[in-house]
Each structure stands twice: as C-alpha cells, then as structure tokens.
Biopython code that builds the backbone (N, CA, C, O; Angstrom):
import numpy as np
from Bio.PDB.StructureBuilder import StructureBuilder

atoms = [
    (1, "MET", "N", (0.791, -1.152, -0.042)),
    (1, "MET", "CA", (0.184, 0.037, -0.182)),
    (1, "MET", "C", (0.950, 1.212, -0.068)),
    (1, "MET", "O", (1.902, 1.341, 0.701)),
    (2, "LYS", "N", (0.529, 2.058, -0.833)),
    (2, "LYS", "CA", (1.261, 3.354, -0.920)),
    (2, "LYS", "C", (0.895, 4.465, 0.146)),
    (2, "LYS", "O", (-0.271, 4.776, 0.387)),
    (3, "VAL", "N", (1.893, 4.983, 0.706)),
    (3, "VAL", "CA", (1.784, 5.838, 1.928)),
    (3, "VAL", "C", (1.859, 7.206, 1.495)),
    (3, "VAL", "O", (2.885, 7.622, 0.957)),
    (4, "VAL", "N", (0.768, 8.007, 1.701)),
    (4, "VAL", "CA", (1.120, 9.422, 1.406)),
    (4, "VAL", "C", (0.535, 10.285, 2.304)),
    (4, "VAL", "O", (-0.265, 9.868, 3.141)),
    (5, "SER", "N", (0.908, 11.665, 2.205)),
    (5, "SER", "CA", (1.034, 12.742, 3.327)),
    (5, "SER", "C", (-0.566, 13.305, 3.544)),
    (5, "SER", "O", (-1.358, 13.243, 2.603)),
    (6, "ILE", "N", (-0.923, 13.800, 4.729)),
    (6, "ILE", "CA", (-2.337, 14.306, 4.774)),
    (6, "ILE", "C", (-2.405, 15.583, 3.963)),
    (6, "ILE", "O", (-3.487, 16.010, 3.561)),
    (7, "GLU", "N", (-1.332, 16.157, 3.735)),
    (7, "GLU", "CA", (-1.582, 17.207, 2.606)),
    (7, "GLU", "C", (-1.939, 16.863, 1.458)),
    (7, "GLU", "O", (-2.811, 17.518, 0.886)),
    (8, "TRP", "N", (-1.382, 15.813, 0.882)),
    (8, "TRP", "CA", (-1.530, 15.151, -0.398)),
    (8, "TRP", "C", (-3.048, 14.658, -0.414)),
    (8, "TRP", "O", (-3.660, 14.738, -1.479)),
    (9, "LEU", "N", (-3.662, 14.169, 0.685)),
    (9, "LEU", "CA", (-4.981, 13.884, 0.705)),
    (9, "LEU", "C", (-5.693, 14.865, 0.663)),
    (9, "LEU", "O", (-6.683, 14.708, -0.051)),
    (10, "ARG", "N", (-5.588, 15.971, 1.209)),
    (10, "ARG", "CA", (-6.523, 17.263, 1.421)),
    (10, "ARG", "C", (-6.488, 17.851, 0.037)),
    (10, "ARG", "O", (-7.601, 18.173, -0.378)),
    (11, "GLU", "N", (-5.517, 18.060, -0.746)),
    (11, "GLU", "CA", (-5.355, 18.667, -2.105)),
    (11, "GLU", "C", (-6.109, 17.675, -3.089)),
    (11, "GLU", "O", (-6.861, 18.195, -3.914)),
    (12, "ARG", "N", (-5.987, 16.400, -3.079)),
    (12, "ARG", "CA", (-6.801, 15.403, -3.920)),
    (12, "ARG", "C", (-8.249, 15.840, -3.600)),
    (12, "ARG", "O", (-8.964, 16.281, -4.499)),
    (13, "ALA", "N", (-8.689, 15.721, -2.328)),
    (13, "ALA", "CA", (-10.048, 15.773, -1.908)),
    (13, "ALA", "C", (-10.525, 17.364, -2.668)),
    (13, "ALA", "O", (-11.592, 17.505, -3.265)),
    (14, "GLN", "N", (-9.831, 18.107, -2.548)),
    (14, "GLN", "CA", (-10.353, 19.563, -2.840)),
    (14, "GLN", "C", (-10.278, 19.639, -4.591)),
    (14, "GLN", "O", (-10.917, 20.520, -5.165)),
    (15, "LEU", "N", (-9.520, 18.732, -5.307)),
    (15, "LEU", "CA", (-9.522, 18.649, -6.692)),
    (15, "LEU", "C", (-10.859, 18.028, -7.118)),
    (15, "LEU", "O", (-11.521, 18.453, -8.065)),
    (16, "LEU", "N", (-11.194, 17.017, -6.364)),
    (16, "LEU", "CA", (-12.322, 15.915, -6.605)),
    (16, "LEU", "C", (-13.658, 16.753, -6.301)),
    (16, "LEU", "O", (-14.593, 16.680, -7.099)),
    (17, "THR", "N", (-13.748, 17.541, -5.160)),
    (17, "THR", "CA", (-15.133, 18.022, -4.716)),
    (17, "THR", "C", (-15.038, 19.499, -4.688)),
    (17, "THR", "O", (-16.111, 20.028, -4.396)),
    (18, "GLY", "N", (-13.953, 20.399, -4.932)),
    (18, "GLY", "CA", (-13.987, 21.740, -5.093)),
    (18, "GLY", "C", (-13.834, 22.337, -3.538)),
    (18, "GLY", "O", (-14.096, 21.688, -2.525)),
    (19, "GLN", "N", (-13.429, 23.500, -3.568)),
    (19, "GLN", "CA", (-13.271, 24.312, -2.311)),
    (19, "GLN", "C", (-14.333, 24.326, -1.281)),
    (19, "GLN", "O", (-15.334, 24.901, -1.707)),
    (20, "PRO", "N", (-14.460, 23.880, -0.047)),
    (20, "PRO", "CA", (-15.666, 24.046, 0.722)),
    (20, "PRO", "C", (-15.925, 25.427, 1.138)),
    (20, "PRO", "O", (-15.036, 26.261, 1.309)),
    (21, "ARG", "N", (-17.262, 25.648, 1.304)),
    (21, "ARG", "CA", (-17.776, 27.033, 1.916)),
    (21, "ARG", "C", (-17.598, 26.900, 3.289)),
    (21, "ARG", "O", (-17.796, 25.866, 3.928)),
    (22, "PRO", "N", (-17.126, 28.233, 3.837)),
    (22, "PRO", "CA", (-16.889, 28.401, 5.336)),
    (22, "PRO", "C", (-18.354, 28.189, 6.097)),
    (22, "PRO", "O", (-19.394, 28.657, 5.635)),
    (23, "ILE", "N", (-18.299, 27.543, 7.129)),
    (23, "ILE", "CA", (-19.673, 27.182, 7.986)),
    (23, "ILE", "C", (-19.871, 28.467, 8.613)),
    (23, "ILE", "O", (-18.938, 29.106, 9.100)),
    (24, "GLU", "N", (-21.084, 28.860, 8.608)),
    (24, "GLU", "CA", (-21.821, 30.213, 9.405)),
    (24, "GLU", "C", (-22.522, 29.781, 10.525)),
    (24, "GLU", "O", (-23.264, 28.799, 10.519)),
    (25, "PHE", "N", (-22.283, 30.563, 11.580)),
    (25, "PHE", "CA", (-22.908, 30.158, 12.824)),
    (25, "PHE", "C", (-23.838, 31.231, 13.140)),
    (25, "PHE", "O", (-23.756, 32.234, 12.431)),
    (26, "THR", "N", (-24.949, 31.206, 14.327)),
    (26, "THR", "CA", (-25.656, 32.058, 14.545)),
    (26, "THR", "C", (-25.029, 32.335, 16.063)),
    (26, "THR", "O", (-24.147, 31.603, 16.510)),
    (27, "ASP", "N", (-25.630, 33.591, 16.899)),
    (27, "ASP", "CA", (-25.011, 33.757, 18.225)),
    (27, "ASP", "C", (-25.615, 32.856, 19.179)),
    (27, "ASP", "O", (-25.350, 33.076, 20.360)),
    (28, "ARG", "N", (-26.445, 31.795, 18.877)),
    (28, "ARG", "CA", (-27.123, 30.807, 19.784)),
    (28, "ARG", "C", (-26.290, 30.018, 20.237)),
    (28, "ARG", "O", (-25.757, 29.290, 19.400)),
    (29, "VAL", "N", (-25.855, 29.855, 21.716)),
    (29, "VAL", "CA", (-25.050, 28.935, 22.350)),
    (29, "VAL", "C", (-26.030, 27.614, 22.443)),
    (29, "VAL", "O", (-27.165, 27.774, 22.890)),
    (30, "ILE", "N", (-25.599, 26.325, 22.025)),
    (30, "ILE", "CA", (-26.277, 25.306, 22.104)),
    (30, "ILE", "C", (-25.563, 24.205, 23.251)),
    (30, "ILE", "O", (-26.183, 23.324, 23.847)),
    (31, "ALA", "N", (-24.166, 24.494, 23.376)),
    (31, "ALA", "CA", (-23.521, 23.552, 24.532)),
    (31, "ALA", "C", (-22.369, 24.446, 24.985)),
    (31, "ALA", "O", (-21.812, 25.352, 24.365)),
    (32, "VAL", "N", (-22.115, 23.917, 26.371)),
    (32, "VAL", "CA", (-20.895, 24.778, 27.001)),
    (32, "VAL", "C", (-20.274, 23.720, 27.310)),
    (32, "VAL", "O", (-20.922, 22.804, 27.817)),
    (33, "VAL", "N", (-18.939, 23.580, 27.098)),
    (33, "VAL", "CA", (-17.878, 22.526, 27.349)),
    (33, "VAL", "C", (-17.193, 23.111, 28.775)),
    (33, "VAL", "O", (-16.731, 24.250, 28.835)),
    (34, "ARG", "N", (-17.190, 22.262, 29.808)),
    (34, "ARG", "CA", (-16.571, 22.542, 31.225)),
    (34, "ARG", "C", (-15.451, 21.840, 31.532)),
    (34, "ARG", "O", (-15.436, 20.685, 31.104)),
    (35, "TYR", "N", (-14.546, 22.195, 32.129)),
    (35, "TYR", "CA", (-13.379, 21.528, 32.649)),
    (35, "TYR", "C", (-13.963, 20.858, 33.921)),
    (35, "TYR", "O", (-15.109, 21.108, 34.294)),
    (36, "ARG", "N", (-13.194, 20.054, 34.533)),
    (36, "ARG", "CA", (-13.765, 18.966, 35.747)),
    (36, "ARG", "C", (-13.670, 20.025, 36.875)),
    (36, "ARG", "O", (-14.294, 19.724, 37.893)),
    (37, "ASP", "N", (-13.048, 21.136, 36.890)),
    (37, "ASP", "CA", (-13.182, 22.049, 38.113)),
    (37, "ASP", "C", (-14.484, 22.988, 37.720)),
    (37, "ASP", "O", (-14.824, 23.853, 38.527)),
    (38, "GLY", "N", (-15.068, 22.856, 36.733)),
    (38, "GLY", "CA", (-16.286, 23.780, 36.609)),
    (38, "GLY", "C", (-16.160, 24.861, 35.527)),
    (38, "GLY", "O", (-17.156, 25.375, 35.019)),
    (39, "SER", "N", (-14.802, 25.216, 35.161)),
    (39, "SER", "CA", (-14.361, 26.376, 34.469)),
    (39, "SER", "C", (-14.998, 26.194, 33.134)),
    (39, "SER", "O", (-15.160, 25.031, 32.764)),
    (40, "VAL", "N", (-15.392, 27.186, 32.334)),
    (40, "VAL", "CA", (-15.696, 27.147, 31.048)),
    (40, "VAL", "C", (-14.486, 26.900, 30.098)),
    (40, "VAL", "O", (-13.608, 27.756, 30.209)),
    (41, "ILE", "N", (-14.264, 25.971, 29.240)),
    (41, "ILE", "CA", (-13.216, 25.905, 28.240)),
    (41, "ILE", "C", (-13.630, 26.241, 26.731)),
    (41, "ILE", "O", (-12.788, 26.619, 25.915)),
    (42, "ASP", "N", (-15.127, 26.060, 26.381)),
    (42, "ASP", "CA", (-15.312, 26.173, 25.109)),
    (42, "ASP", "C", (-17.076, 26.422, 25.124)),
    (42, "ASP", "O", (-17.831, 26.235, 26.079)),
    (43, "VAL", "N", (-17.413, 26.882, 23.794)),
    (43, "VAL", "CA", (-18.783, 26.800, 23.795)),
    (43, "VAL", "C", (-19.032, 26.575, 22.162)),
    (43, "VAL", "O", (-18.268, 26.882, 21.246)),
    (44, "VAL", "N", (-20.165, 26.029, 22.097)),
    (44, "VAL", "CA", (-20.656, 25.487, 20.831)),
    (44, "VAL", "C", (-21.805, 26.186, 20.311)),
    (44, "VAL", "O", (-22.888, 26.080, 20.886)),
    (45, "HIS", "N", (-21.630, 27.087, 18.986)),
    (45, "HIS", "CA", (-22.850, 27.861, 18.624)),
    (45, "HIS", "C", (-23.578, 26.954, 17.675)),
    (45, "HIS", "O", (-23.043, 25.925, 17.262)),
    (46, "GLN", "N", (-24.817, 27.326, 17.313)),
    (46, "GLN", "CA", (-25.838, 26.846, 16.267)),
    (46, "GLN", "C", (-25.230, 27.079, 15.022)),
    (46, "GLN", "O", (-24.575, 28.101, 14.813)),
    (47, "VAL", "N", (-25.415, 26.134, 14.119)),
    (47, "VAL", "CA", (-25.132, 26.397, 12.609)),
    (47, "VAL", "C", (-26.187, 27.027, 11.982)),
    (47, "VAL", "O", (-27.346, 26.737, 12.280)),
    (48, "LYS", "N", (-25.873, 28.009, 10.995)),
    (48, "LYS", "CA", (-27.022, 28.731, 10.382)),
    (48, "LYS", "C", (-27.497, 27.739, 9.358)),
    (48, "LYS", "O", (-26.699, 26.940, 8.869)),
    (49, "GLU", "N", (-28.825, 27.759, 8.999)),
    (49, "GLU", "CA", (-29.523, 26.853, 7.974)),
    (49, "GLU", "C", (-29.624, 27.757, 6.694)),
    (49, "GLU", "O", (-30.145, 27.319, 5.668)),
]
sb = StructureBuilder()
sb.init_structure("model")
sb.init_model(0)
sb.init_chain("A")
sb.init_seg("    ")
for serial, (resi, resn, name, xyz) in enumerate(atoms, 1):
    if name == "N":
        sb.init_residue(resn, " ", resi, " ")
    sb.init_atom(name, np.array(xyz, "f"), 0.0, 1.0, " ", f" {name:<3s}", serial, name[0])
structure = sb.get_structure()
C-alpha cells in the first residue's frame, strides 16, 4: 500500500470536490464545555441553515 501525506490527501479531495464553503454560525449557544473544576473551556454555537 502506498503511503501518502495528509497534505496530499487534502489537495486530492479539493481537486475532486472543490473548495468547501465556510460554516456560518448563529449567536445561539447550544452547548457549554466545562473542565472538571467547572470552568468554561469552550462553547458550541448553532449552525445557520
């Protein structure tokens, strides 16, 4: 089996499918990611439809 780099795979995928559109998000927070001490480390926003 031929081993290829992740960069080559990305370029190949973009050649076959085109450049992806950026994902648009709303301001609505649908999830809060917390560390075990309770501090907020991330939030997840709803995707625009």
